[in-house]
C-alpha positions, 0 to 999 in steps of 0.5 A: 286398347282399353281395359274394357276391351279385354274380358277379365272373366275367363269363363269355362274354356278358352283356346290360348295361342302363343303371342311371342316368337319364342312361344310359337317356336316352342309350339312348333318344336312341341308339335314336331316332337309329339308327331315323331313320338306318334310315328315311333309308337306305331312300331313300339308303344313305348315311343309314346314317351317321346310324345309326352315330352312334346306335349309337356313343351306345348303345355308350357308354351301355352299362355294363360287365358289373359296373358296375350290380351294383357301383353297387347294392353301393356304395349298399346298403353305405352307411348312411342318414346317409352317403347323405343327406350325399352327396346334400346335397354332390353335384349342381348348385348355383347360387352367384350368379345374377347372375354365372351362377356354379355348382358341379357335384359328380358324384352318382355316383363310380365310383372311390369305395369300394364297401364301407365303409372305416375312417373317420379317427377309427379311424386310428392316427396314432401308429403309421401303419405298424402294422396296423388293428385285428386286422391283417386286410386292408380289406373291399375288398382283393383278398385279401378279394374276389378279382380280378373278370373282366369279361365277354368280350362285352356289349351294348357290343360288339353296338352298337360292332361293328354301328356298325363294320360299317355304317361299312364299308357307308357307305364302300363306297357312297361309293366306288362312287358314280362321281359323287362321285369320292371314290376311296379316300379313304373307305377310307383314312379308315376304316382310319386311324380303325381304326388310331388306335382300335386303338392306343389300345385296345391299350394300355388292354387291356394295362393291364387285363391287367397289373392282372388278372395281377399278384397283390396284395401285402399291405403288411405283407409287401410285397417290395422290387421291383415289387409291386401294392398296394391300400389307403386314402390316409392322411396321411404326414408332410406331411399333406394339402393345401388346394388353391385352384384358380387361386388363388381362395378360392371354389374350394377343395378340402381334404384333398388329397394329389394334384391336377390342375386346369384352367381353360378358356374357352368361345370363339366366333368367326364363320366364313365358308365359300367360299360366303359363309355365316357360322356361329358356332363354339364350343369350350372351350379350356384356358388354364392348368392345374396339378398337384402332390402330397405323399407319403402313406401307403397303408394296407391294414389290415395296415400302412402304406407311404410312397408318393411320389405325384409320382414316378409318370409315370402317374397316373389320378385318374378323373372330376372331383371338382368343377367351377365355372362362370361367365359371367365371370372371377373379377374384372373385371381377369381378365375384360378380360384374358381377352377381350383375349387371346382376341381378339388370339390367335384373334379370338374372343369369350369366352362362358364360364369353367370350372374343373375339379379332379381328385385324390386325397384322404385316405380315398380308395381307391388302386391302384398298381403301383410300385417299392419301395426301402429308405428312407434311414436318416436319414429313418427316424431322423427319424421315430423308426422302429426297423425292427421293421416291415418295411413302415416301412423301404421306400417306393414310387416310380413312376419306374422301370418293370420289364420288362413292368410299367408303374408306375401309380397310380390312384384307386379300388380294384382292384375299382372299376377293373376293375369299370368296365372292358371286356374286351380282346376288346371293346376290340379287335374294333371297331377291328380291323373298321374297320382290316381293312375299310377296307383291304379297301375300297381294292380297290373304289376 
């Protein structure tokens, strides 16, 4: 499959179906829950609330308009050797049966390269700011593939919109029930939920529009200002990092330039309600986390430019890179301390542990909107740069926004980040329905 075989212009409406086993499984579950709710509603209209849950599951499991095509393109662009290597490295493995220790590496990474990128053996480490080969942009650069446009409407909007409408119906039924005496409470809850979702999705849609509207600059001709850049992560003077998650040698990730990890505990406690019934509640609680990074080189095929990663206020690493789980802490002392702390602070019992790492590695695709500034003369001299290449004399910072433009760094290319996104219309319609509908229901109270 070539890039020309996928229509990057989504159009008005596209019926989107799951393309993975997990997606189809959620679809089956969603339809089953929705059907059960419809049957329950025949005897009690409030049963439609169950259908709302099913429709939300269906909406979440419905992919973006280009997700399936990009997934196929990524698989077909990889060699048989790379596919086999990825298969061996990903998935779920049991490290220690007795201690119930396991490792999970996602089998599908939507933020990874879609088209082949140059391997480390082809990088010119003696001239990292110079062009790659003939100096043409990387295959996945917007200068080669263009900027995709998500479909205005997909299956997601059908399910999410229907869920919003049924939520309003359930709210109207509850308000009209004189025995329940709920008054305007359901309407206020629905309107409040719509407002929160509208606020979150507004900023998501705004970020997407910024990505679509901002032209991508080539590194070799990047101006001083606030350009959009897309390229490959390559080592700067600091090289890459080896990250030991929570200081443990078993949980290690090599060749990192930016990372964020969390350590969580699964805690359970007994809760007794007003009627004396006791239930067990379980939840994952974040105990500690850490993050960091080093400057790296963004190379788009035409040249390289220094990026100060830790200066970015908005950094999105995408899905996790790896997760380690266990029934116990990594040592007896830590296990006893974890249990004592949980019991003392919350009166709970620790039943599980997990460590999750997110990050940016050498060779990964990266997209950013940042501020480019001249580099200090002393720094250029230390690297032996004479200023012949303009892109070697500037660097990217992420701590100074411009009017109407927010500095952002994201793992993945523009194609992969936009390709998995939904249109602004899809993001905003369901919460607007909830907000306006909830406010209208107040009149029924």
